[in-house]
C-alpha positions, 0 to 999 in steps of 0.5 A: 500499499503507498500509504503505509509508511504514513500509516508506520509514523501515525502509530509511532507518533500515537505510541510516544503520546502514549508514553508521555500522558499516560505512561510508563515510559518505562515498565520500572522507572524511578521519576525524578518528577512527581507523578501526577506532573508527569502523567495527565490521564489514566488516573484514580485520584486519592479521595480528598479530605481536609485531615490526614488522620482518616481511617485506611480502608483496611481498618473501614473492613469494606468486607466483599458480599453479593445481595441477593436480594429476592427482589429480581426487579431491576429499577431505580434502586438499583440505578440510584446505587451506583448513581455516585460512583458514577457521578465521581467517575466524570468529577475533576479528579475522579477516584472511580472509573467504569465501563457499561457494557449488555450481557445476554441475561443467561450469562452467570459469571465474567472475566474480570482483569484490571491492571494498574501501577502505585508509585513509591515515594524515595528520599534520597539525599543530597550530599553536602545538603539538608534536604532531600529530593523525592523519586517516585519508584512505580510499583506494577499491579495486577489482579491478573484474571478474576472469575465474578459470579454475577449477582442479582443486585450488586457485588463489591471486592477489595483489591491490593489488599484494600488499595481499590474496590471492584463493585459490579450492579445490574441495572436494568433491561435493554431486550427481554434477552439481555441487561445492562451492567456497569462495573466500576474501580474505586480508589478506597484510600483517602489523602491530605493535599501533601504533594507526597500524599497524593501521589503515592495515593493515587493509582496510576495506568489503570486498565480495565478489561472484562470478558464474556459474549457480549450483546449491543448496548443499543437498541433497535426497538427504541429511539429518541424523540430528537429528529438528529438523533433518529436520524443518525440512529437509522443511519447507523442502525447496522453499527453497533455499541457494545460499551460505555466508559464512564470518566474514560472510553471504552473498547471493545475485540471481536469479530461480526459481532461476536464481541468478547472482550471489553477494555477501557482507555483514556486515549480512544483513537478511530481510523476515517475513512477518507470519503469519497462522491461516487460518480459516473465516471463515464459522465464529463459534466463533473470536471469543470473543464468539460463546460468549457471546451464541450457544447452546453447541450452535452453538458446538461445531457448528461446532468439530466441523465445522473439525475435519472440514474439518482431517482432510480436509487431512491426508488430501489430505496422506497422498495426497501421500506417494508424491511426498515423496523417500524421504530425507524418508519418515520425517518426513512419516509422523512429522509426520503421526501427530503432526496426527492425535493433535491431531486426537484431543485436538480431539475430546476436547476437544469431547467434554469441552466438549459432556458437561461443564457446568463444564468448557464455563462455564470454557472461555468 
């Protein structure tokens, strides 16, 4: 491919951006600058407090639990159970990150892993001086693969000796066969506003990964009341979303709608292909030079031919209306109506060019 060198350069540049903004520059690095000054994303901050005398997670004894409520209806109560965590994930300097995804109701367990890093302060004496330098040594943290049995309501589990907490909540039904779930990771540590305390209590390079068999979180049987949103939902009805991030973005891996992994990311990317208008290359009327070198009748005749092709395409779309989901019938008729208006305007414009010499000269 002629663009391979450009794609390679793009990937190299992005790798540098990830190391610079997310980290780490090196796996076992020792930073001379505070990590909160070095990296700008992928951070779970400690919970703020005005005093340093705060009970640690170990002292508060937050236990893993599974609330097996006999009430299996997932309603507002379950939504509220996670709303504070999601709100924290969207705050400045968040202590929580979360991912929402949809699972078949028959799913009984999922595989979860969480990776991050903590930085330990090292006091480095300066020879002949009465002060020390503060360096920060990176320590990778990983849960490994956790098999989580799905609860009827929610479940919490402490990670890294109480330094973080995982919570999973079933939120509401998406369809008769699937439900929306949210899994969050919370930094449970409290810290004063002291620089060292803030840096050593934060979690960096956070990556949450969930493995299962996922279904789309969008629902084609429901649509927004907003006209523009309806149009977008209709045009992209065959392109599905499988996860949504809170305080982060989410991406998914799989093939042919068989999605088996969703993952957090703080630097989302997307490849946007170049769009080229589809035209009949046998027609010269789309080259402005042809209007100078050829007579007007030839150009107008070709434009009429193109409009006939456009009209035939519009007719083929109308023949497909019966296959469009009922929720999108209104917006599909609206789009076809606008195509019809466009054809009428093009036809009227050609008529003016064919009858008005002054207009045609200005057009060329």
